VOBA-434118 format. One record per residue: residue number from 0; residue in three letters; z, x, y of N, C-alpha, C in turn. Coordinates in steps of 0.2 Angstrom, whole numbers. Example, Ala and Ser with C-alpha at 12.3 -4.5 7.8 and 13.67 -1.06 7.14 Angstrom:
BEGIN
<lomar i="0" aa="ala" n_w="39" n_u="66" n_v="-28" ca_w="39" ca_u="62" ca_v="-22" c_w="39" c_u="66" c_v="-16"/>
<lomar i="1" aa="ser" n_w="35" n_u="64" n_v="-11" ca_w="36" ca_u="68" ca_v="-5" c_w="39" c_u="64" c_v="0"/>
end
This chain:
BEGIN
<lomar i="0" aa="met" n_w="-1029" n_u="-236" n_v="-122" ca_w="-1036" ca_u="-236" ca_v="-121" c_w="-1039" c_u="-242" c_v="-123"/>
<lomar i="1" aa="arg" n_w="-1037" n_u="-245" n_v="-128" ca_w="-1040" ca_u="-251" ca_v="-131" c_w="-1039" c_u="-257" c_v="-126"/>
<lomar i="2" aa="ser" n_w="-1034" n_u="-258" n_v="-122" ca_w="-1033" ca_u="-263" ca_v="-117" c_w="-1037" c_u="-262" c_v="-111"/>
<lomar i="3" aa="cys" n_w="-1038" n_u="-256" n_v="-109" ca_w="-1043" ca_u="-254" ca_v="-104" c_w="-1050" c_u="-256" c_v="-106"/>
<lomar i="4" aa="arg" n_w="-1052" n_u="-254" n_v="-112" ca_w="-1059" ca_u="-256" ca_v="-114" c_w="-1060" c_u="-264" c_v="-115"/>
<lomar i="5" aa="ala" n_w="-1055" n_u="-267" n_v="-117" ca_w="-1055" ca_u="-274" ca_v="-118" c_w="-1055" c_u="-278" c_v="-111"/>
<lomar i="6" aa="asp" n_w="-1052" n_u="-275" n_v="-106" ca_w="-1052" ca_u="-278" ca_v="-100" c_w="-1059" c_u="-277" c_v="-97"/>
<lomar i="7" aa="met" n_w="-1062" n_u="-271" n_v="-98" ca_w="-1069" ca_u="-270" ca_v="-95" c_w="-1074" c_u="-274" c_v="-99"/>
<lomar i="8" aa="thr" n_w="-1073" n_u="-275" n_v="-105" ca_w="-1077" ca_u="-279" ca_v="-109" c_w="-1077" c_u="-287" c_v="-106"/>
<lomar i="9" aa="ala" n_w="-1071" n_u="-289" n_v="-105" ca_w="-1070" ca_u="-296" ca_v="-102" c_w="-1073" c_u="-296" c_v="-95"/>
<lomar i="10" aa="val" n_w="-1072" n_u="-291" n_v="-91" ca_w="-1075" ca_u="-292" ca_v="-85" c_w="-1083" c_u="-292" c_v="-85"/>
<lomar i="11" aa="leu" n_w="-1086" n_u="-288" n_v="-89" ca_w="-1093" ca_u="-287" ca_v="-90" c_w="-1095" c_u="-294" c_v="-93"/>
<lomar i="12" aa="leu" n_w="-1092" n_u="-297" n_v="-98" ca_w="-1094" ca_u="-304" ca_v="-101" c_w="-1094" c_u="-309" c_v="-95"/>
<lomar i="13" aa="ala" n_w="-1089" n_u="-309" n_v="-91" ca_w="-1088" ca_u="-314" ca_v="-86" c_w="-1094" c_u="-313" c_v="-81"/>
<lomar i="14" aa="leu" n_w="-1095" n_u="-307" n_v="-79" ca_w="-1101" ca_u="-306" ca_v="-74" c_w="-1108" c_u="-308" c_v="-77"/>
<lomar i="15" aa="leu" n_w="-1109" n_u="-307" n_v="-84" ca_w="-1115" ca_u="-309" ca_v="-87" c_w="-1115" c_u="-316" c_v="-88"/>
<lomar i="16" aa="ser" n_w="-1110" n_u="-320" n_v="-89" ca_w="-1110" ca_u="-327" ca_v="-90" c_w="-1110" c_u="-331" c_v="-84"/>
<lomar i="17" aa="ala" n_w="-1108" n_u="-328" n_v="-78" ca_w="-1108" ca_u="-331" ca_v="-72" c_w="-1115" c_u="-333" c_v="-70"/>
<lomar i="18" aa="ala" n_w="-1115" n_u="-339" n_v="-66" ca_w="-1122" ca_u="-342" ca_v="-64" c_w="-1125" c_u="-337" c_v="-59"/>
<lomar i="19" aa="pro" n_w="-1131" n_u="-336" n_v="-59" ca_w="-1134" ca_u="-331" ca_v="-54" c_w="-1134" c_u="-334" c_v="-47"/>
<lomar i="20" aa="ala" n_w="-1133" n_u="-330" n_v="-43" ca_w="-1133" ca_u="-333" ca_v="-36" c_w="-1140" c_u="-336" c_v="-34"/>
<lomar i="21" aa="thr" n_w="-1139" n_u="-341" n_v="-30" ca_w="-1145" ca_u="-345" ca_v="-28" c_w="-1149" c_u="-341" c_v="-23"/>
<lomar i="22" aa="pro" n_w="-1155" n_u="-339" n_v="-23" ca_w="-1158" ca_u="-336" ca_v="-18" c_w="-1159" c_u="-340" c_v="-12"/>
<lomar i="23" aa="cys" n_w="-1159" n_u="-338" n_v="-6" ca_w="-1161" ca_u="-342" ca_v="0" c_w="-1168" c_u="-344" c_v="0"/>
<lomar i="24" aa="pro" n_w="-1169" n_u="-350" n_v="2" ca_w="-1176" ca_u="-352" ca_v="2" c_w="-1179" c_u="-349" c_v="8"/>
<lomar i="25" aa="val" n_w="-1186" n_u="-347" n_v="8" ca_w="-1189" ca_u="-345" ca_v="14" c_w="-1192" c_u="-350" c_v="19"/>
<lomar i="26" aa="glu" n_w="-1193" n_u="-356" n_v="16" ca_w="-1195" ca_u="-362" ca_v="20" c_w="-1190" c_u="-364" c_v="25"/>
<lomar i="27" aa="leu" n_w="-1192" n_u="-364" n_v="31" ca_w="-1188" ca_u="-366" ca_v="37" c_w="-1189" c_u="-374" c_v="37"/>
<lomar i="28" aa="phe" n_w="-1195" n_u="-376" n_v="38" ca_w="-1197" ca_u="-383" ca_v="39" c_w="-1204" c_u="-384" c_v="37"/>
<lomar i="29" aa="arg" n_w="-1207" n_u="-390" n_v="37" ca_w="-1214" ca_u="-391" ca_v="36" c_w="-1216" c_u="-397" c_v="40"/>
<lomar i="30" aa="ile" n_w="-1222" n_u="-397" n_v="42" ca_w="-1226" ca_u="-402" ca_v="45" c_w="-1230" c_u="-406" c_v="40"/>
<lomar i="31" aa="glu" n_w="-1229" n_u="-413" n_v="40" ca_w="-1232" ca_u="-417" ca_v="36" c_w="-1237" c_u="-422" c_v="40"/>
<lomar i="32" aa="arg" n_w="-1242" n_u="-425" n_v="38" ca_w="-1246" ca_u="-429" ca_v="42" c_w="-1248" c_u="-435" c_v="39"/>
<lomar i="33" aa="ser" n_w="-1250" n_u="-440" n_v="43" ca_w="-1252" ca_u="-446" ca_v="40" c_w="-1259" c_u="-446" c_v="37"/>
<lomar i="34" aa="lys" n_w="-1263" n_u="-441" n_v="39" ca_w="-1270" ca_u="-440" ca_v="37" c_w="-1271" c_u="-439" c_v="30"/>
<lomar i="35" aa="asn" n_w="-1267" n_u="-434" n_v="27" ca_w="-1267" ca_u="-433" ca_v="20" c_w="-1261" c_u="-429" c_v="18"/>
<lomar i="36" aa="ala" n_w="-1260" n_u="-427" n_v="11" ca_w="-1254" ca_u="-424" ca_v="9" c_w="-1253" c_u="-417" c_v="10"/>
<lomar i="37" aa="asn" n_w="-1259" n_u="-414" n_v="13" ca_w="-1258" ca_u="-407" ca_v="15" c_w="-1252" c_u="-406" c_v="20"/>
<lomar i="38" aa="val" n_w="-1249" n_u="-400" n_v="19" ca_w="-1243" ca_u="-399" ca_v="24" c_w="-1244" c_u="-392" c_v="27"/>
<lomar i="39" aa="val" n_w="-1241" n_u="-391" n_v="32" ca_w="-1240" ca_u="-384" ca_v="35" c_w="-1233" c_u="-382" c_v="34"/>
<lomar i="40" aa="val" n_w="-1232" n_u="-376" n_v="31" ca_w="-1225" ca_u="-374" ca_v="30" c_w="-1224" c_u="-368" c_v="34"/>
<lomar i="41" aa="tyr" n_w="-1218" n_u="-368" n_v="37" ca_w="-1215" ca_u="-363" ca_v="42" c_w="-1210" c_u="-359" c_v="38"/>
<lomar i="42" aa="glu" n_w="-1211" n_u="-352" n_v="37" ca_w="-1206" ca_u="-349" ca_v="33" c_w="-1203" c_u="-343" c_v="37"/>
<lomar i="43" aa="ala" n_w="-1197" n_u="-341" n_v="35" ca_w="-1194" ca_u="-335" ca_v="38" c_w="-1195" c_u="-329" c_v="34"/>
<lomar i="44" aa="arg" n_w="-1196" n_u="-324" n_v="37" ca_w="-1197" ca_u="-317" ca_v="33" c_w="-1191" c_u="-313" c_v="35"/>
<lomar i="45" aa="pro" n_w="-1187" n_u="-312" n_v="30" ca_w="-1181" ca_u="-308" ca_v="31" c_w="-1183" c_u="-300" c_v="31"/>
<lomar i="46" aa="gly" n_w="-1179" n_u="-297" n_v="35" ca_w="-1181" ca_u="-290" ca_v="36" c_w="-1177" c_u="-286" c_v="31"/>
<lomar i="47" aa="glu" n_w="-1179" n_u="-279" n_v="30" ca_w="-1176" ca_u="-275" ca_v="26" c_w="-1169" c_u="-273" c_v="28"/>
<lomar i="48" aa="lys" n_w="-1168" n_u="-272" n_v="35" ca_w="-1161" ca_u="-270" ca_v="37" c_w="-1159" c_u="-275" c_v="42"/>
<lomar i="49" aa="ser" n_w="-1162" n_u="-281" n_v="43" ca_w="-1160" ca_u="-286" ca_v="48" c_w="-1161" c_u="-293" c_v="45"/>
<lomar i="50" aa="pro" n_w="-1158" n_u="-298" n_v="47" ca_w="-1159" ca_u="-305" ca_v="45" c_w="-1167" c_u="-307" c_v="45"/>
<lomar i="51" aa="leu" n_w="-1170" n_u="-305" n_v="51" ca_w="-1177" ca_u="-307" ca_v="51" c_w="-1182" c_u="-300" c_v="52"/>
<lomar i="52" aa="asp" n_w="-1188" n_u="-301" n_v="49" ca_w="-1192" ca_u="-295" ca_v="49" c_w="-1194" c_u="-294" c_v="57"/>
<lomar i="53" aa="pro" n_w="-1193" n_u="-288" n_v="60" ca_w="-1195" ca_u="-287" ca_v="67" c_w="-1202" c_u="-288" c_v="68"/>
<lomar i="54" aa="asp" n_w="-1207" n_u="-287" n_v="63" ca_w="-1214" ca_u="-287" ca_v="65" c_w="-1217" c_u="-294" c_v="64"/>
<lomar i="55" aa="glu" n_w="-1214" n_u="-298" n_v="59" ca_w="-1217" ca_u="-305" ca_v="58" c_w="-1211" c_u="-309" c_v="56"/>
<lomar i="56" aa="pro" n_w="-1207" n_u="-311" n_v="60" ca_w="-1201" ca_u="-315" ca_v="58" c_w="-1202" c_u="-322" c_v="55"/>
<lomar i="57" aa="val" n_w="-1208" n_u="-325" n_v="57" ca_w="-1210" ca_u="-332" ca_v="55" c_w="-1217" c_u="-332" c_v="53"/>
<lomar i="58" aa="thr" n_w="-1219" n_u="-336" n_v="48" ca_w="-1226" ca_u="-337" ca_v="46" c_w="-1227" c_u="-344" c_v="45"/>
<lomar i="59" aa="ala" n_w="-1233" n_u="-346" n_v="45" ca_w="-1235" ca_u="-353" ca_v="44" c_w="-1242" c_u="-353" c_v="40"/>
<lomar i="60" aa="ser" n_w="-1242" n_u="-357" n_v="35" ca_w="-1248" ca_u="-358" ca_v="31" c_w="-1248" c_u="-365" c_v="28"/>
<lomar i="61" aa="trp" n_w="-1254" n_u="-367" n_v="26" ca_w="-1256" ca_u="-373" ca_v="23" c_w="-1254" c_u="-373" c_v="16"/>
<lomar i="62" aa="ile" n_w="-1251" n_u="-379" n_v="13" ca_w="-1251" ca_u="-380" ca_v="6" c_w="-1255" c_u="-386" c_v="5"/>
<lomar i="63" aa="leu" n_w="-1261" n_u="-385" n_v="2" ca_w="-1266" ca_u="-390" ca_v="1" c_w="-1264" c_u="-395" c_v="-5"/>
<lomar i="64" aa="leu" n_w="-1259" n_u="-399" n_v="-4" ca_w="-1257" ca_u="-404" ca_v="-9" c_w="-1262" c_u="-409" c_v="-10"/>
<lomar i="65" aa="ala" n_w="-1266" n_u="-411" n_v="-6" ca_w="-1272" ca_u="-416" ca_v="-7" c_w="-1277" c_u="-413" c_v="-11"/>
<lomar i="66" aa="arg" n_w="-1277" n_u="-407" n_v="-12" ca_w="-1283" ca_u="-404" ca_v="-16" c_w="-1279" c_u="-401" c_v="-23"/>
<lomar i="67" aa="asp" n_w="-1278" n_u="-394" n_v="-23" ca_w="-1276" ca_u="-391" ca_v="-29" c_w="-1269" c_u="-387" c_v="-28"/>
<lomar i="68" aa="gly" n_w="-1266" n_u="-388" n_v="-22" ca_w="-1259" ca_u="-386" ca_v="-21" c_w="-1259" c_u="-378" c_v="-19"/>
<lomar i="69" aa="arg" n_w="-1265" n_u="-375" n_v="-18" ca_w="-1265" ca_u="-368" ca_v="-16" c_w="-1263" c_u="-367" c_v="-9"/>
<lomar i="70" aa="arg" n_w="-1262" n_u="-361" n_v="-7" ca_w="-1260" ca_u="-360" ca_v="0" c_w="-1266" c_u="-357" c_v="4"/>
<lomar i="71" aa="gln" n_w="-1266" n_u="-358" n_v="10" ca_w="-1272" ca_u="-356" ca_v="14" c_w="-1269" c_u="-355" c_v="21"/>
<lomar i="72" aa="ser" n_w="-1272" n_u="-349" n_v="24" ca_w="-1270" ca_u="-347" ca_v="31" c_w="-1272" c_u="-353" c_v="36"/>
<lomar i="73" aa="leu" n_w="-1268" n_u="-353" n_v="42" ca_w="-1271" ca_u="-357" ca_v="47" c_w="-1277" c_u="-354" c_v="50"/>
<lomar i="74" aa="asn" n_w="-1282" n_u="-358" n_v="53" ca_w="-1287" ca_u="-355" ca_v="56" c_w="-1286" c_u="-353" c_v="63"/>
<lomar i="75" aa="phe" n_w="-1290" n_u="-350" n_v="67" ca_w="-1289" ca_u="-348" ca_v="74" c_w="-1287" c_u="-354" c_v="78"/>
<lomar i="76" aa="phe" n_w="-1291" n_u="-360" n_v="77" ca_w="-1290" ca_u="-365" ca_v="82" c_w="-1283" c_u="-369" c_v="80"/>
<lomar i="77" aa="glu" n_w="-1281" n_u="-369" n_v="74" ca_w="-1275" ca_u="-372" ca_v="72" c_w="-1269" c_u="-367" c_v="74"/>
<lomar i="78" aa="arg" n_w="-1270" n_u="-361" n_v="74" ca_w="-1265" ca_u="-356" ca_v="77" c_w="-1264" c_u="-357" c_v="85"/>
<lomar i="79" aa="leu" n_w="-1270" n_u="-358" n_v="88" ca_w="-1270" ca_u="-358" ca_v="95" c_w="-1268" c_u="-365" c_v="98"/>
<lomar i="80" aa="met" n_w="-1268" n_u="-370" n_v="94" ca_w="-1267" ca_u="-377" ca_v="96" c_w="-1261" c_u="-380" c_v="92"/>
<lomar i="81" aa="ala" n_w="-1263" n_u="-384" n_v="88" ca_w="-1259" ca_u="-389" ca_v="84" c_w="-1253" c_u="-386" c_v="80"/>
<lomar i="82" aa="tyr" n_w="-1254" n_u="-381" n_v="76" ca_w="-1249" ca_u="-378" ca_v="72" c_w="-1246" c_u="-371" c_v="74"/>
<lomar i="83" aa="gly" n_w="-1249" n_u="-369" n_v="79" ca_w="-1247" ca_u="-362" ca_v="81" c_w="-1240" c_u="-362" c_v="84"/>
<lomar i="84" aa="phe" n_w="-1237" n_u="-356" n_v="85" ca_w="-1231" ca_u="-355" ca_v="88" c_w="-1230" c_u="-348" c_v="91"/>
<lomar i="85" aa="glu" n_w="-1225" n_u="-348" n_v="95" ca_w="-1223" ca_u="-341" ca_v="98" c_w="-1216" c_u="-340" c_v="96"/>
<lomar i="86" aa="val" n_w="-1214" n_u="-333" n_v="94" ca_w="-1208" ca_u="-331" ca_v="92" c_w="-1205" c_u="-326" c_v="97"/>
<lomar i="87" aa="lys" n_w="-1199" n_u="-327" n_v="99" ca_w="-1196" ca_u="-321" ca_v="103" c_w="-1190" c_u="-319" c_v="99"/>
<lomar i="88" aa="leu" n_w="-1190" n_u="-313" n_v="97" ca_w="-1185" ca_u="-310" ca_v="93" c_w="-1179" c_u="-309" c_v="97"/>
<lomar i="89" aa="gly" n_w="-1173" n_u="-310" n_v="94" ca_w="-1166" ca_u="-309" ca_v="98" c_w="-1164" c_u="-301" c_v="96"/>
<lomar i="90" aa="pro" n_w="-1159" n_u="-299" n_v="99" ca_w="-1157" ca_u="-292" ca_v="98" c_w="-1155" c_u="-291" c_v="91"/>
<lomar i="91" aa="leu" n_w="-1158" n_u="-285" n_v="88" ca_w="-1157" ca_u="-283" ca_v="82" c_w="-1160" c_u="-287" c_v="76"/>
<lomar i="92" aa="ala" n_w="-1164" n_u="-291" n_v="78" ca_w="-1168" ca_u="-296" ca_v="74" c_w="-1163" c_u="-301" c_v="70"/>
<lomar i="93" aa="gln" n_w="-1157" n_u="-302" n_v="74" ca_w="-1152" ca_u="-307" ca_v="71" c_w="-1154" c_u="-314" c_v="71"/>
<lomar i="94" aa="asn" n_w="-1158" n_u="-316" n_v="76" ca_w="-1161" ca_u="-323" ca_v="77" c_w="-1167" c_u="-323" c_v="81"/>
<lomar i="95" aa="ala" n_w="-1170" n_u="-328" n_v="82" ca_w="-1176" ca_u="-329" ca_v="86" c_w="-1177" c_u="-336" c_v="89"/>
<lomar i="96" aa="arg" n_w="-1181" n_u="-336" n_v="94" ca_w="-1183" ca_u="-342" ca_v="97" c_w="-1190" c_u="-344" c_v="95"/>
<lomar i="97" aa="leu" n_w="-1191" n_u="-350" n_v="93" ca_w="-1197" ca_u="-352" ca_v="90" c_w="-1199" c_u="-358" c_v="94"/>
<lomar i="98" aa="thr" n_w="-1205" n_u="-358" n_v="97" ca_w="-1208" ca_u="-363" ca_v="101" c_w="-1215" c_u="-365" c_v="97"/>
<lomar i="99" aa="leu" n_w="-1215" n_u="-371" n_v="95" ca_w="-1221" ca_u="-374" ca_v="92" c_w="-1226" c_u="-376" c_v="98"/>
<lomar i="100" aa="lys" n_w="-1232" n_u="-375" n_v="97" ca_w="-1237" ca_u="-376" ca_v="102" c_w="-1237" c_u="-384" c_v="103"/>
<lomar i="101" aa="ala" n_w="-1236" n_u="-388" n_v="98" ca_w="-1237" ca_u="-395" ca_v="98" c_w="-1230" c_u="-398" c_v="101"/>
<lomar i="102" aa="leu" n_w="-1225" n_u="-394" n_v="101" ca_w="-1218" ca_u="-397" ca_v="104" c_w="-1215" c_u="-392" c_v="108"/>
<lomar i="103" aa="lys" n_w="-1219" n_u="-390" n_v="114" ca_w="-1217" ca_u="-385" ca_v="118" c_w="-1210" c_u="-386" c_v="122"/>
<lomar i="104" aa="gly" n_w="-1208" n_u="-393" n_v="122" ca_w="-1202" ca_u="-394" ca_v="125" c_w="-1196" c_u="-394" c_v="121"/>
<lomar i="105" aa="arg" n_w="-1197" n_u="-392" n_v="114" ca_w="-1192" ca_u="-392" ca_v="109" c_w="-1191" c_u="-385" c_v="106"/>
<lomar i="106" aa="val" n_w="-1187" n_u="-381" n_v="109" ca_w="-1187" ca_u="-374" ca_v="107" c_w="-1182" c_u="-374" c_v="101"/>
<lomar i="107" aa="leu" n_w="-1184" n_u="-370" n_v="96" ca_w="-1180" ca_u="-370" ca_v="90" c_w="-1177" c_u="-363" c_v="90"/>
<lomar i="108" aa="arg" n_w="-1171" n_u="-362" n_v="86" ca_w="-1168" ca_u="-356" ca_v="85" c_w="-1167" c_u="-355" c_v="78"/>
<lomar i="109" aa="val" n_w="-1170" n_u="-349" n_v="76" ca_w="-1170" ca_u="-347" ca_v="69" c_w="-1164" c_u="-342" c_v="68"/>
<lomar i="110" aa="ala" n_w="-1159" n_u="-344" n_v="64" ca_w="-1153" ca_u="-340" ca_v="63" c_w="-1150" c_u="-341" c_v="57"/>
<lomar i="111" aa="gln" n_w="-1145" n_u="-337" n_v="55" ca_w="-1142" ca_u="-338" ca_v="48" c_w="-1137" c_u="-344" c_v="48"/>
<lomar i="112" aa="arg" n_w="-1137" n_u="-347" n_v="43" ca_w="-1132" ca_u="-353" ca_v="41" c_w="-1130" c_u="-352" c_v="34"/>
<lomar i="113" aa="asp" n_w="-1124" n_u="-351" n_v="33" ca_w="-1122" ca_u="-350" ca_v="26" c_w="-1126" c_u="-344" c_v="22"/>
<lomar i="114" aa="gly" n_w="-1127" n_u="-339" n_v="26" ca_w="-1131" ca_u="-333" ca_v="23" c_w="-1138" c_u="-334" c_v="22"/>
<lomar i="115" aa="cys" n_w="-1141" n_u="-340" n_v="24" ca_w="-1148" ca_u="-341" ca_v="24" c_w="-1151" c_u="-342" c_v="30"/>
<lomar i="116" aa="leu" n_w="-1157" n_u="-341" n_v="31" ca_w="-1161" ca_u="-342" ca_v="38" c_w="-1162" c_u="-350" c_v="38"/>
<lomar i="117" aa="ala" n_w="-1161" n_u="-353" n_v="44" ca_w="-1163" ca_u="-360" ca_v="45" c_w="-1166" c_u="-360" c_v="52"/>
<lomar i="118" aa="ala" n_w="-1169" n_u="-366" n_v="54" ca_w="-1172" ca_u="-368" ca_v="60" c_w="-1167" c_u="-373" c_v="64"/>
<lomar i="119" aa="phe" n_w="-1164" n_u="-371" n_v="69" ca_w="-1159" ca_u="-376" ca_v="73" c_w="-1163" c_u="-379" c_v="79"/>
<lomar i="120" aa="gly" n_w="-1162" n_u="-385" n_v="80" ca_w="-1165" ca_u="-388" ca_v="86" c_w="-1161" c_u="-395" c_v="87"/>
<lomar i="121" aa="val" n_w="-1163" n_u="-398" n_v="93" ca_w="-1159" ca_u="-404" ca_v="94" c_w="-1164" c_u="-410" c_v="92"/>
<lomar i="122" aa="ile" n_w="-1160" n_u="-414" n_v="88" ca_w="-1164" ca_u="-421" ca_v="86" c_w="-1159" c_u="-426" c_v="88"/>
<lomar i="123" aa="ala" n_w="-1161" n_u="-431" n_v="92" ca_w="-1157" ca_u="-437" ca_v="95" c_w="-1151" c_u="-434" c_v="98"/>
<lomar i="124" aa="gly" n_w="-1152" n_u="-429" n_v="102" ca_w="-1146" ca_u="-426" ca_v="106" c_w="-1141" c_u="-422" c_v="102"/>
<lomar i="125" aa="val" n_w="-1142" n_u="-421" n_v="95" ca_w="-1137" ca_u="-417" ca_v="91" c_w="-1140" c_u="-411" c_v="88"/>
<lomar i="126" aa="glu" n_w="-1136" n_u="-405" n_v="88" ca_w="-1138" ca_u="-399" ca_v="85" c_w="-1140" c_u="-400" c_v="78"/>
<lomar i="127" aa="thr" n_w="-1146" n_u="-399" n_v="76" ca_w="-1148" ca_u="-401" ca_v="69" c_w="-1152" c_u="-395" c_v="66"/>
<lomar i="128" aa="val" n_w="-1151" n_u="-395" n_v="59" ca_w="-1156" ca_u="-390" ca_v="56" c_w="-1162" c_u="-394" c_v="54"/>
<lomar i="129" aa="leu" n_w="-1168" n_u="-392" n_v="57" ca_w="-1174" ca_u="-395" ca_v="56" c_w="-1176" c_u="-394" c_v="49"/>
<lomar i="130" aa="lys" n_w="-1179" n_u="-400" n_v="46" ca_w="-1181" ca_u="-399" ca_v="39" c_w="-1189" c_u="-401" c_v="38"/>
<lomar i="131" aa="arg" n_w="-1190" n_u="-406" n_v="42" ca_w="-1197" ca_u="-409" ca_v="42" c_w="-1199" c_u="-412" c_v="48"/>
<lomar i="132" aa="val" n_w="-1206" n_u="-412" n_v="49" ca_w="-1209" ca_u="-415" ca_v="55" c_w="-1215" c_u="-419" c_v="52"/>
<lomar i="133" aa="phe" n_w="-1215" n_u="-426" n_v="54" ca_w="-1221" ca_u="-430" ca_v="52" c_w="-1225" c_u="-432" c_v="58"/>
<lomar i="134" aa="val" n_w="-1231" n_u="-431" n_v="57" ca_w="-1236" ca_u="-432" ca_v="63" c_w="-1240" c_u="-438" c_v="61"/>
<lomar i="135" aa="thr" n_w="-1240" n_u="-444" n_v="65" ca_w="-1244" ca_u="-449" ca_v="63" c_w="-1250" c_u="-449" c_v="68"/>
<lomar i="136" aa="thr" n_w="-1256" n_u="-449" n_v="66" ca_w="-1262" ca_u="-448" ca_v="70" c_w="-1267" c_u="-454" c_v="69"/>
<lomar i="137" aa="asp" n_w="-1271" n_u="-455" n_v="74" ca_w="-1276" ca_u="-460" ca_v="74" c_w="-1283" c_u="-456" c_v="73"/>
<lomar i="138" aa="glu" n_w="-1286" n_u="-458" n_v="67" ca_w="-1292" ca_u="-454" ca_v="65" c_w="-1298" c_u="-457" c_v="68"/>
<lomar i="139" aa="his" n_w="-1298" n_u="-463" n_v="71" ca_w="-1304" ca_u="-466" ca_v="74" c_w="-1306" c_u="-463" c_v="80"/>
<lomar i="140" aa="gly" n_w="-1312" n_u="-462" n_v="81" ca_w="-1315" ca_u="-459" ca_v="87" c_w="-1317" c_u="-452" c_v="86"/>
<lomar i="141" aa="ala" n_w="-1320" n_u="-448" n_v="91" ca_w="-1323" ca_u="-442" ca_v="90" c_w="-1318" c_u="-437" c_v="87"/>
<lomar i="142" aa="ala" n_w="-1312" n_u="-437" n_v="90" ca_w="-1306" ca_u="-432" ca_v="88" c_w="-1300" c_u="-436" c_v="86"/>
<lomar i="143" aa="pro" n_w="-1296" n_u="-434" n_v="82" ca_w="-1290" ca_u="-437" ca_v="80" c_w="-1285" c_u="-436" c_v="86"/>
<lomar i="144" aa="ser" n_w="-1281" n_u="-441" n_v="87" ca_w="-1276" ca_u="-441" ca_v="92" c_w="-1269" c_u="-443" c_v="89"/>
<lomar i="145" aa="val" n_w="-1264" n_u="-440" n_v="92" ca_w="-1257" ca_u="-440" ca_v="90" c_w="-1254" c_u="-447" c_v="92"/>
<lomar i="146" aa="val" n_w="-1251" n_u="-451" n_v="88" ca_w="-1248" ca_u="-457" ca_v="89" c_w="-1241" c_u="-456" c_v="90"/>
<lomar i="147" aa="ser" n_w="-1238" n_u="-453" n_v="85" ca_w="-1231" ca_u="-451" ca_v="86" c_w="-1229" c_u="-445" c_v="82"/>
<lomar i="148" aa="ile" n_w="-1223" n_u="-442" n_v="83" ca_w="-1220" ca_u="-436" ca_v="80" c_w="-1213" c_u="-438" c_v="78"/>
<lomar i="149" aa="glu" n_w="-1212" n_u="-438" n_v="71" ca_w="-1205" ca_u="-439" ca_v="69" c_w="-1202" c_u="-432" c_v="67"/>
<lomar i="150" aa="leu" n_w="-1195" n_u="-431" n_v="69" ca_w="-1192" ca_u="-425" ca_v="67" c_w="-1186" c_u="-427" c_v="63"/>
<lomar i="151" aa="phe" n_w="-1185" n_u="-423" n_v="57" ca_w="-1180" ca_u="-425" ca_v="52" c_w="-1176" c_u="-419" c_v="51"/>
<lomar i="152" aa="gly" n_w="-1170" n_u="-419" n_v="50" ca_w="-1165" ca_u="-414" ca_v="49" c_w="-1158" c_u="-416" c_v="47"/>
<lomar i="153" aa="val" n_w="-1154" n_u="-411" n_v="47" ca_w="-1147" ca_u="-413" ca_v="45" c_w="-1142" c_u="-410" c_v="51"/>
<lomar i="154" aa="asp" n_w="-1137" n_u="-414" n_v="53" ca_w="-1133" ca_u="-412" ca_v="58" c_w="-1130" c_u="-405" c_v="56"/>
<lomar i="155" aa="ala" n_w="-1130" n_u="-400" n_v="61" ca_w="-1128" ca_u="-393" ca_v="59" c_w="-1120" c_u="-393" c_v="58"/>
<lomar i="156" aa="val" n_w="-1116" n_u="-398" n_v="60" ca_w="-1109" ca_u="-398" ca_v="59" c_w="-1107" c_u="-402" c_v="53"/>
<lomar i="157" aa="thr" n_w="-1109" n_u="-409" n_v="53" ca_w="-1107" ca_u="-414" ca_v="48" c_w="-1112" c_u="-414" c_v="42"/>
<lomar i="158" aa="gly" n_w="-1118" n_u="-412" n_v="42" ca_w="-1122" ca_u="-412" ca_v="37" c_w="-1126" c_u="-419" c_v="36"/>
<lomar i="159" aa="glu" n_w="-1124" n_u="-424" n_v="41" ca_w="-1127" ca_u="-430" ca_v="41" c_w="-1135" c_u="-430" c_v="42"/>
<lomar i="160" aa="glu" n_w="-1139" n_u="-434" n_v="39" ca_w="-1146" ca_u="-434" ca_v="41" c_w="-1147" c_u="-437" c_v="48"/>
<lomar i="161" aa="arg" n_w="-1152" n_u="-433" n_v="51" ca_w="-1154" ca_u="-435" ca_v="58" c_w="-1161" c_u="-436" c_v="59"/>
<lomar i="162" aa="ser" n_w="-1163" n_u="-441" n_v="63" ca_w="-1171" ca_u="-441" ca_v="64" c_w="-1172" c_u="-444" c_v="71"/>
<lomar i="163" aa="glu" n_w="-1178" n_u="-443" n_v="74" ca_w="-1180" ca_u="-445" ca_v="80" c_w="-1187" c_u="-446" c_v="80"/>
<lomar i="164" aa="lys" n_w="-1189" n_u="-451" n_v="84" ca_w="-1197" ca_u="-452" ca_v="84" c_w="-1199" c_u="-452" c_v="91"/>
<lomar i="165" aa="leu" n_w="-1204" n_u="-447" n_v="92" ca_w="-1207" ca_u="-446" ca_v="99" c_w="-1214" c_u="-449" c_v="99"/>
<lomar i="166" aa="leu" n_w="-1215" n_u="-454" n_v="104" ca_w="-1221" ca_u="-457" ca_v="105" c_w="-1226" c_u="-453" c_v="109"/>
<lomar i="167" aa="ala" n_w="-1232" n_u="-452" n_v="107" ca_w="-1237" ca_u="-448" ca_v="111" c_w="-1237" c_u="-451" c_v="118"/>
<lomar i="168" aa="gly" n_w="-1238" n_u="-446" n_v="123" ca_w="-1238" ca_u="-448" ca_v="130" c_w="-1232" c_u="-450" c_v="133"/>
<lomar i="169" aa="lys" n_w="-1226" n_u="-450" n_v="130" ca_w="-1220" ca_u="-452" ca_v="133" c_w="-1215" c_u="-446" c_v="134"/>
end
């Protein structure tokens, strides 16, 4: 009896001393801008019984880093144009196709990678996990105009960093 109790105690101590599992980050990627430090963060919403929430698999919101760091919802025009997106959920909410309004030619795939949700896309011709988008704008004139968009991520196979710069109008 003692050896069984000692074995159970050893197992319990091993479980308690093991490092806690790292939870999956909800952030898929962010859009940064040359205008200021505020960023738009795109996050995956896990479902209770599926990898993605069938009702709202992806959300986007501002993090106002140029001010006080608080979160703020996108307004109607931001959702309609610059930072909005469309999501088409795959079967059983296992994955989704995500199309950003500002990058309609670059469809992203939201799916699991190493047990966590990630945004996959093509950067410089390579399947990549998208991490960051940087938008350079020209603020002179009546309305800002996009000069370039840079995509940053890691190669989905090798883990090497990848980037690509897209010039406006090209």
